N, C-alpha and C positions, 0 to 999 in steps of 0.2 A: 502493500498500501504506499511505504515512501519513495521518494527519488532518491536513491544514493546516488555519491560521486561517481559511479563506476557506470552509470548511466549516463549521469551528465556529461562526461567528456566526451564521448563520440556525438551526442544530440548536440552540444555546444557547436563543434566542426560543422555539424552539418548544417544548423542553421546560418552561423557565421559566414561560412564558404557560401552557402546559397544567395545570403544577402548581398554579397560582392559579386554577386555572378553579373547582375544586371550592369554593374560599372565597369566591365572588363569588356574592351573591344579586343584586344588579342584574342584570336581563334585558338593559338596553342595555349593560352594560359585560361581560358576556358576550360579546353579538355582537361588541363592539369588539376583545374577546381573540381571538375565531376567527377574525376578520377576518385579525389582525397574524400570528396562526400559518398560517393559508392562503398568505398573501404570502411568508412564510418557507419555506413547504415548495416552491413554486414553484421560490423563488429557489435552493434546495437542489439540487432535480433540476436545473436551468440549470447548475450550478456542477460537479456532476457529471460531466454532458456534456461541459463546456469543458474539466474535467481529462483525461478521456478523449480529447478532442481534443489536447489539448497534448501528452498522452504518446505521440501516433502511434498509440493503439490503436483507436479510431474513425475511420473514413472520411467521418463525417455532416458537413458545414461549420457553422460556427456560425451560429445563425439569427439575424435581427434581426426582431423582428415589432412595425412600430409601429400603433400605436393613437391614436384622438384622446381628449385628456386634458385637463382643467385643472391644467397642472402647479404652478400656485401650492397649489391644494388635494394634491396629490400630494406636493409637496416636504415641507409641515408632516407628513402621515402618515410619510413616512418618516423625517424627524426623530424623530418618538415614538418608532420604534423604534429609531434609533439612540443616540438618550440612554440607552438603557438598556445599552450597552456601556462607559459611564463609569462605573468603579466606584471612581475616586480622588478622594477628597474634596476634594484640594488642587488639583483640575480642572473650569474651569468649561464649561459645554456651552453653544456661543450658536448663533443661527443669524441669517440675514438674508435675509428674504424681502422683498422691495420690490413687489412687486405683490399685490392680493388676488383677481385673476384673471388666467388666462395660458393660453389655449387655443390647444392646438398638437398636431402628430402626431409621438410619439415611441413607442420602446418604453420605459417608465417601467422595467419589469423588470431592463433590462439596465443603465438608469441607475442605477438602487438601487445593483447588484451593483458596479459600480465607487466609488460613495461609500461604501458600506459598507466597502470594501477600503480606501479613502484612511483613513477614521475609525478603524477596526480597527488598521493602520499606525500612526497617530497616537497613540492609545492607548498603545501598547507602548513608545514612544518617548518621551513626553513626562511628566514625575513632576508637574509643576505650572503652574499657568498657564490658560491656555485652548485648546480646540479649537474652533474655528468655521466652521460650513458654511453657505455661502450661491451665489447666483447672481446672474447679472443678462444683460440682453440686449446681444449685443454684435455690431458688424458686424465682419465680416474676409472678405478677396477678394471684396468687394461683395455679401455675402452677411448677410442678417441670421442671427442663431446664439444661441446658449444656452451663458454661459461658465458653468460650475460650479466651485466650488473649496471644498479643505480646510485651512484655516491650523491650525498648531498651533504652540506656543511650547516644544516640544520640543528635543533634541539637535542637531537638523541634521544636511545631509550636505555630506560633503567635496566640492570642486569637483570632484575627479576622478573623482568617483562618479558625477555628475548624468548621464553621457552613458551609463552603461550599468545605470543602476536598472530600467529596463521591459526588460530582457533575461532570459531564461530563466534562471531557479535561481540568479539575483544575490541575495544574502544582505549586509545590511554587516554583521550582528553576528549569527556563530557561536550566541549564547548565547541568541537569540529564538527560539521556535517557526514554523515556516512552511519551505516548502520552496523558496521564491523564484519561484512562478510567479503570484501573485496580479498584480502589474503588468504582468507580460506577457499576462496575459488580459483587463486593463484595456485595455492597449494594443490588442490582438486585438479589442476590443469597438468604442473608439473609431474607428478606423482602418476599423472596418465601416460606419460610419455617417458617413463621409466628413468626419471630424472631426480635431483634432488635441489630444494631451495632453503635459505637462509638471511641470515640479516648479522652485522657484524656492525656495532654502534658502541658511542662513549658519550654520554650526557653531555651536552655542551661542546661537543667536536662534531658531532655529525653522525649518519647511518650509510650503510652501502648494503643495498638490498640486491641478492644475485640468484640466480640458478642456474643448473648444469642439466642438459641433456645429451644423451649419446646420438651422435650424427654418422653418417657415412660421407666420406668426401667424394663426388663425382669427379 
């Protein structure tokens, strides 16, 4: 019944870029805006299905639909959208893309859903400094994998809360919008991808939310 920040993130992008369409003369720029709108529409539909699942309203299990992509290109496209979420002048948005091409197979919509949640949370708890999104290839458990992270210089998380942050309905700040479902959905997604998710944080220094999923390089 309540609109969480997970829903508002793609919805704001849809509304914002739709409003801008009328003022754009360049055909190429219009097509780019349309692509962003379509991507966020897809993400919004996925989010609604996930929240229905979390609320035990829907009996349909969460679907992971891997497709062959160039993750380097998809990462840049994702960050272009995420940068629109940074609405504070005192925060710099940084990205770290170490590859010009990285062909693999994964569900980019789900990956974007998790990273968007990380960035949205970082914006809420960071007043100055930076938010940095990046990735790297990393081996774990004798498997090649993709390590993706979101680092911020925000308020940080108390050590006793680090173990419960990914549980349902957990909110560290009751005055911040949201129902506390976002990170539990992220955990579900990454576990369905046979991966791992976690956070490193120090109060007053900031947090780094991360996940690792196994992938095969094409």
